Structure formats: structure tokens, C-alpha cells
N, C-alpha and C positions, 0 to 999 in steps of 0.2 A: 504494500500500500504506500503510495506516494504522499508525502506530507511536507509542509513548510514549517520550520521549527526555529524558535528563539532559544538559543543556548546561552546567551549572555546579554546583559543590559546593553541596548544600543538601538540604532535606527533601522530603517527598512533594509539597507544594504548589508546588515549584519545577520539577516535571516538566512537559513541554509535549507536546501532541499535534501530530504532523506527518504529512504525506504524503511517502513516500519512494519511490524507484524500486524495482521488484520485483527481487529478487536472482536470480542464476544460480549453479548449483552448479559448483564447481571439481572437479579430479581427486579422487576418493575421497569426494565430498560428495553430499548430496541437499538439495533444497528441501522443507521441510515446510510445508504450509498449516496454520497453528496453529488448533486447535479450542479449546484451553484452556491457560492458564498459571497454575499454582499460585503463591501468594505465600508467601515464606519470610523469616525474619528477616534473612538476608544481603542481601535486596533493600533493606531499610531502611538497612543499613550501607554498601552499595556506593555509593549516591548521595551519601553524606556523606564518601566517601573514608576510611571506617573499616574496610573489609574487607581481607582478605589480598590480594584481587585488585583492582587499580586500573586499569580499562580506560581507554584514551584517549577523550576526549569528541569528539563526541556519541556516546552509547551508550544502549541501552535496558536497564533492569533486567529481571528475570525469569529465574530460573535453571532452571526445569523446565517442559517443555511436552509436550503431546500433540497429535496431528494426523494428517494424511494426506499421504503423499509425493506431490508434484506434479511433480517433475523429478529426474532421476538423472544424476550426473556421470560422467565417464570413469572406467573401472576399477571401477565399483560393480556387483557381480554378485549380491550376497545380497539386494538390495532392488529393488522395482519401483514404478512409479507406481500409486497406489491403496492401498499397504500402510498399515495403521494402526499408528502407532508412538508411543513416548514417548522422551524424552531429557533428560538433564541438560546444559544448555548454559552454565552459569556465569553468563552474562548474555545479554541480547538477546532474551529470550522475549516481551516485551510488544510484539509487532508481529504483523501478520497472516501474514507469511511469514518463515521463519528458515532459514538455511543451516546444516546440521549435518554433522559428520564421520560417515560411515556407521558407523564403529566404535563410536559412542556410542549407537546406536539399540537399542531393545528393542521387540519385537512386542507389540501389545496384542491379547489374545484377543477374538474377535468378541462374546462374551457380556458384555464389560465396556465400559461407556461411556467415551468419550474424556475426558469431563469428570472422572469419578472417577479414571481412570488418571493424569491429570495430577497428582494429589495423592499418588501412591504413592512416587515415586523417592527424593526427598530425605529425607522423614520416615521411612518404613519402611526405606529403604536405610541411612540413618544408624543406625537402631535395631537392625536385625538385625546389622550390623557391630559395634555397641557391645556388645550383650548376648552374642552368640555368639563373635565373634572377640576382643574386648577384655575382656569380662566373664566369659567361661567359664561361662555360665549353665548350671545343672543343675536337674533336677527336684527340687522341694522347697526351692529357695532362697527366701529372702525378699528382695524387691526394693523399695526405696524410690525413688519417682519424683517429683522436683520439677518443678513446672510441668506437672502430669499432664493438664490439660484442653486444652492446645494441640495442634497437629498432631503434633509429635514426641512429646509426652507421651502422647497417646492411643495412638500406635503402640507406645509402650513398654508400656502397660497390656496391649494386645492380644497383643503378641508374648511378653511375659513369661508371660502366662497360657497361651499356646500351648506354651511350653516347660515348663509344669508348675510355675511358681513361684507363691508367695504374693505379692500385690502390695499395697503401701501407696501410695496416691496422695496427694500433697501439692499443694494448690491454694489459691487466695486468696479463694474465696467459696463459699457453699452451692450457688449455681447451677452452678459448675464442679464441685463435689463430686458433684452428681447426674449430671453428664455422665460423670465418671470411674467412678462406680458402674455406670452402664449399660454402660460399655465392659468391665466385668468386675473392677474393683478390689475387693479383699477388705475393705479398710478405708481411711479417708480422714483426713487431717490438714488442717485449714484454718489456714493460717498468716497472720500479719498483714502488711499492706503497710508498707513503709518510710515513716515520716512525711514529709510534704512539707517540703522544704528540708534533709533529712538524707540522709547517704549510707550509713546503717546503723542498727542497733538499739542501744539502751543495753544495758548488761551484763545487767540483770535480764530484759529481753525476750528477749535471745539465749539466756539460760540456760533460760527457760521454754519456748522453742521447741525447744531440744535435748531437754528432758524430754518434750515432746509427741511428738517423733519416737521417742524411746526407748520410751515407753509403747505406741506404735502398732506398732513392729516386734517388740516382745517382748524377753524377757531375753537371748536369744542374739544380738540385733542384726541389722542388715541385711547380708546377704551381698553385695548389690550396691546402691550408691547411684547412681542415674542422674540426674546433675545437669545439667539443661537451663537453670537459672536463674542460678546464680552469686551474686556479691555477698555480702550479709550472711546469706544462707540456707545457704551451703556449710558453714561451720564447725559450726553446730548439727546439720546432717545428718551430717557426719563423726563427730560425737560419738556417733551412734547406730549406727555401723558394727560389724559382727561381727569377731571375731578372724579375721585373714587375709582380711578382706573386700576388695572391689574398689570403689573410688570412681572413677566414670567422669565425666570432665570433657568436657562436650559444648558448652555455650554460656554466654553472659554477658549476657543482657538486663538483669539487675540489677547489672551491673558485674563486673569481674574480682576474684575472691575472693583473700584472703590467708589461707592455711591454716597454723596452727601445726604445724610438723613433729613436735613432740613427740607429738602425737596419733597420727601414723602409727607411731611407735615403740611406744607403749603398746598399740595394737591390732594391731601387726605386719601392717598393711594396706597395700594398694597404691593409689596414685593414678595412673590411667591416662588418657591423652589419647585422644580420639576425633575424628579428622579424616577423615570419610568421603570427602570430595572427593579428598584426596590418596591415600587407599587405592584408590579407584576408578581413579585415573589410573595408579598404580603396579602394581596387581594386577587388571587388567580381567577376567581369567578367574575369579578368586575372587569379584569383585563380580557378574559375570554369574550365577554359581552362586547367590549370595544372592538376586538378583532373581527367578530361576527358582523358588527356594524360596518367595518371597513370593507369586508367582502361584498356586503350589500351595496355600499356606495360605488364600489368598483363595477359591479354588475349593472348599476344604473348609469354608468358612464360619467360619474362625477369625480372619480379619482383614477389614476393609473400611474404607477411608478415610472419615472423617466430614467432609463439606463442609457448613459451617454457612451460608455466604453465597456468592453469585456476583455478579460485577460486570461491566458492559460495559467495553470497553477504555478508553473516555473517562473512566471513573471509577476506573481502576486506582490512582491516587494515594490514594483513600479507603481501599482495601484495605490498602495499605502503611502508611498512617497508623494504622489500627486495630490492625494487628499490632504496630507499633512501640510503641503505647500499652499493649500487653499486655491488650487487651480482646477478643481473638479467642478463640473456642471452636472447637476443631477446625481445619479448613482453610478458608482464603479462596481463591477461584479466580476469575480473570478469564477470561471467555469471549468469543470473537471474534464470536459470533452475536448479541450484545447482551444 
């Protein structure tokens, strides 16, 4: 069995390809022949020991997979060999076969490709939990989405529109702006990149960015700010929030933000954390209901993961590097078929 393995703390180029023994399922487990593994930002963090989860080495990165069950362990009655499934595995997905707890599996409908299914769980699962459970989204809300052309960002655009919201997509280039528009964004803000060698913006640039956000969301402000980026972008976005708005903290590819709390007082707004992985583990029934809702929206044509590039397993490090450099548009997926 081919696998991509992290043997030491490092970046994507430090990953190695190895042949490993085929796994066997234990009690309550199944073996999935992996068809595709979608790449997510935690994959770049976990190999550098910067993620909340620090698995013992050697391990494979790769947190969400799709494929076909090839073996079923003792006590598993809800699944059988040949079932098409997807699962969030935390790590271990970049290999040809993965052992998965049967309770973490979701069935993939026959009319959805396994490749596209691999790109659903973490991005759309995170976003439906963020907007519905943490953001209390309502029809007519204005939603500002930072990093709106990445996998999570595009899921935010689509799902916010599905809930009847007005969507402002914030991105770093005109190319990404066009992608966000095609996904349904009502308006777009193109924000500057942080200058090389700096960890933030100067005061005037930050002020100008805040004004750009305010102009785009309108005089009533953003009811929800969906912050996937963090760093120097968070405070300008917070300054555009509505009275009693909800600022959703999702990720930090630009660094961990420092928010002046006086702004939360002035806007009487909430800052709410979004940790989908912990939610899914703590409340599996509510998470399963969310995933079922996602497949329903997909069937209705309201959402569909955008996969911009696929990579064979031996080039998985390239996909992680591209995502880490914030150059990805939509989702990057590693396929086991080459």
C-alpha cells in the first residue's frame, strides 16, 4: 500500500512516499480503499506540529477522504463491502487504504462522484456549522466572507446564498474575485497582501481596508463576518460589523488576530469561535443532520464543491505547499488513481 508519510517536523517537501502493509479493521472499524483525499489547511499545520492534534510519527497527513469499503470489522452492521463513503479522519488520509471508525462514515449518493465528495466534509461541514449553529444566519442578513475564493470561503458564499443572505466576498486578487462572483457573491472587496517581511499593515492601510469593507457591506454593517483568514485582516473586518453582529473566528492562515475589545462594546457584537472538528466529535447527531442537509442542498443545485486541481498521490506535497502559500482557488484533491 502506497502512503505519504511525515517522519519529522517540517514542511511539504519533507514528506516521503513509502510502501506500507495493508491495514485490517478492528472491532467497530472498516477499511476504506481511498479514491480521493481533499487537502485542507490543517494538513499544512499538522506536519509542522502547529495543529491542535499532534499524532505520533510516522503518520500520514490528510484529514478527509472518500472511497469504497473493502473490509468490515467485528460488530459493524450498518456498512458492507462495496459501500461508497466519505469520512473525516483527522489525519492518515494520504494513503491508499485507511482504517476508519464506522461511526465516522457518511454514505455518498450514487449520482455524486467520489472525487467531488471528498471535498465536501470539512469545508461545507465547517461552514454550515458556522453560519447556522454559531452565526444564527437568517434570510436577509449581510455576510462578509474573508478568504472567499478558497475551499471554505466558496462554501461560505454558496451556503450563505442558500440561506437567503447578501454576500460580500473579500479576496486578494481579481482572479479570485471572479471565482467568488461565479459562486454567487453579490459584491467583492479585493484586499491587499501583507508586504513581504511585515506581519501586518500600517495604520493608514488598515484604516483604508476597514473603509472598503464598510462601503461594501453598506450603512447597516455586516450581520455576520466569516473570518477564515485572521491576522491583520480581522480588525478592519470587525470595524464593518453591524450592531449585534456575529464575528465568526474560523482560521488563521494570516496569523492569529489581536482584536481591540472596545470595538465589541461599541457594536454590542459577539465574537464566536468555530471549531467544527470538536463539534462533530461532541455532537455527532447534530453534525450528521448538517451533512444530510448539505447533500440535500447539493441535490437541489444550491451547492457543489469546486475542485480546481487534482494531484496523484506522489505529488501530494505540491498540493499542500500550494494551499499553504494561499495560492489555491477552490479545493485541491489528491486522487489515488493518478
